[in-house]
C-alpha positions as CSV (number, residue, x, y, z in Angstrom):
1,X,-19.9,51.0,-5.0
2,X,-18.2,52.9,-2.1
3,X,-15.6,55.6,-2.7
4,X,-12.4,54.4,-4.3
5,X,-9.0,55.9,-4.9
6,X,-8.7,57.3,-8.5
7,X,-5.2,56.0,-8.8
8,X,-6.5,52.4,-8.5
9,X,-8.4,52.6,-11.8
10,X,-6.0,50.8,-14.1
11,X,-5.6,50.9,-17.9
12,X,-4.0,47.7,-19.4
13,X,-3.1,46.5,-22.9
14,X,-2.6,43.0,-24.1
15,X,1.0,42.8,-25.2
16,X,0.7,39.3,-26.5
17,X,1.9,37.8,-23.3
18,X,-0.9,39.0,-21.1
19,X,-2.3,42.3,-19.9
20,X,0.3,45.0,-18.9
21,X,-0.5,48.2,-17.1
22,X,0.2,51.0,-19.6
23,X,1.6,53.8,-17.5
24,X,1.3,55.9,-14.4
25,X,-1.9,57.5,-15.4
26,X,-2.8,60.6,-13.3
27,X,-6.2,61.0,-14.7
28,X,-8.5,58.5,-16.3
29,X,-12.0,58.4,-17.7
30,X,-14.3,55.7,-19.0
31,X,-17.5,56.6,-20.8
32,X,-20.3,54.5,-22.3
33,X,-22.6,55.9,-24.9
34,X,-25.6,54.7,-26.9
35,X,-27.2,56.4,-29.9
36,X,-30.9,56.4,-30.2
37,X,-33.1,55.6,-33.2
38,X,-36.1,57.9,-33.4
39,X,-39.2,56.2,-34.8
40,X,-41.6,59.0,-34.1
41,X,-44.3,59.5,-36.7
42,X,-47.5,61.5,-37.2
43,X,-49.5,58.9,-35.2
44,X,-47.3,59.0,-32.2
45,X,-49.3,59.6,-29.0
46,X,-49.3,63.3,-28.3
47,X,-46.5,63.7,-30.8
48,X,-44.1,62.5,-28.1
49,X,-40.8,61.1,-29.4
50,X,-40.7,57.3,-29.7
51,X,-37.4,55.3,-29.6
52,X,-36.6,51.9,-31.0
53,X,-35.1,49.9,-28.2
54,X,-31.8,48.1,-28.8
55,X,-31.3,49.6,-32.2
56,X,-28.7,52.3,-31.6
57,X,-24.9,52.1,-31.9
58,X,-23.2,51.6,-28.5
59,X,-19.6,52.6,-27.8
60,X,-17.1,53.0,-25.0
61,X,-14.4,55.7,-24.8
62,X,-11.4,55.7,-22.6
63,X,-9.1,58.7,-22.0
64,X,-6.2,59.3,-19.6
65,X,-3.1,61.4,-19.0
66,X,0.1,60.7,-17.2
67,X,3.6,59.4,-17.6
68,X,4.7,56.2,-19.2
69,X,6.3,53.7,-16.8
70,X,9.1,52.7,-19.2
71,X,10.2,52.8,-22.8
72,X,8.5,49.5,-23.5
73,X,5.0,50.7,-22.6
74,X,5.6,53.9,-24.5
75,X,6.7,51.9,-27.6
76,X,3.7,49.5,-27.3
77,X,1.1,52.3,-27.3
78,X,3.0,54.4,-29.9
79,X,3.3,51.4,-32.3
80,X,-0.4,50.7,-31.8
81,X,-1.4,54.3,-32.7
82,X,0.8,54.6,-35.8
83,X,-0.4,51.2,-37.1
84,X,-4.0,52.1,-36.5
85,X,-4.2,48.7,-34.7
86,X,-7.1,47.3,-32.8
87,X,-5.7,45.9,-29.5
88,X,-7.4,44.2,-26.6
89,X,-7.5,46.7,-23.7
90,X,-8.8,46.3,-20.1
91,X,-10.0,48.9,-17.6
92,X,-10.0,47.7,-14.0
93,X,-12.4,49.6,-11.8
94,X,-11.7,48.9,-8.2
95,X,-14.5,47.5,-6.2
96,X,-16.7,47.2,-9.3
97,X,-15.3,45.1,-12.2
98,X,-13.2,44.9,-15.3
99,X,-14.2,46.2,-18.7
100,X,-12.5,44.5,-21.7
101,X,-12.6,44.7,-25.4
102,X,-11.0,45.8,-28.7
103,X,-10.0,49.5,-28.8
104,X,-8.2,51.7,-31.2
105,X,-5.8,54.5,-30.0
106,X,-7.5,57.6,-31.5
107,X,-5.3,60.3,-29.9
108,X,-1.8,60.3,-28.5
109,X,-0.3,63.6,-27.4
110,X,3.0,64.4,-25.7
111,X,3.8,67.4,-23.6
112,X,6.3,68.6,-21.0
113,X,7.7,71.5,-19.1
114,X,11.4,72.5,-19.3
115,X,11.8,71.5,-15.6
116,X,9.6,68.4,-15.5
117,X,8.9,65.0,-17.0
118,X,7.4,64.2,-20.4
119,X,3.6,63.6,-20.1
120,X,1.1,62.1,-22.5
121,X,-2.6,62.1,-23.1
122,X,-4.3,59.1,-24.6
123,X,-7.8,58.4,-26.1
124,X,-9.3,55.0,-27.0
125,X,-12.5,54.2,-28.9
126,X,-14.1,50.8,-28.7
127,X,-14.0,48.7,-31.9
128,X,-16.3,45.8,-31.0
129,X,-18.3,44.3,-28.2
130,X,-17.3,45.2,-24.7
131,X,-17.4,42.6,-21.9
132,X,-17.8,43.2,-18.2
133,X,-16.6,41.0,-15.3
134,X,-17.5,41.8,-11.7
135,X,-14.7,41.7,-9.2
């Protein structure tokens, strides 16, 4: 993957009528993690750690900060947070692909300066299998 503009990484939510871009995100992050399952025992060669492949829990986390594009996108995310809902979200990575799946909004923070716009920070945690589609 060649260098891409950070602003082209998009975060979208399924509003019931298709995916909508959530907001004007100024910073975004997508992280994949997998836990390990240690099966080391007294007979492990040289007492080196042994892991059980494919047994750990996998997860994806998305975070971002920026400004909402309109009241509707703010309300959609806020409603999802307060309901503890699982929504279908999509992260579009330019020149690479699209990551989709169920996520829960786990953090929603608002902030602002007296002479500027209201900003927000958002965190999502995966709540099921994640799919990837190449662009």
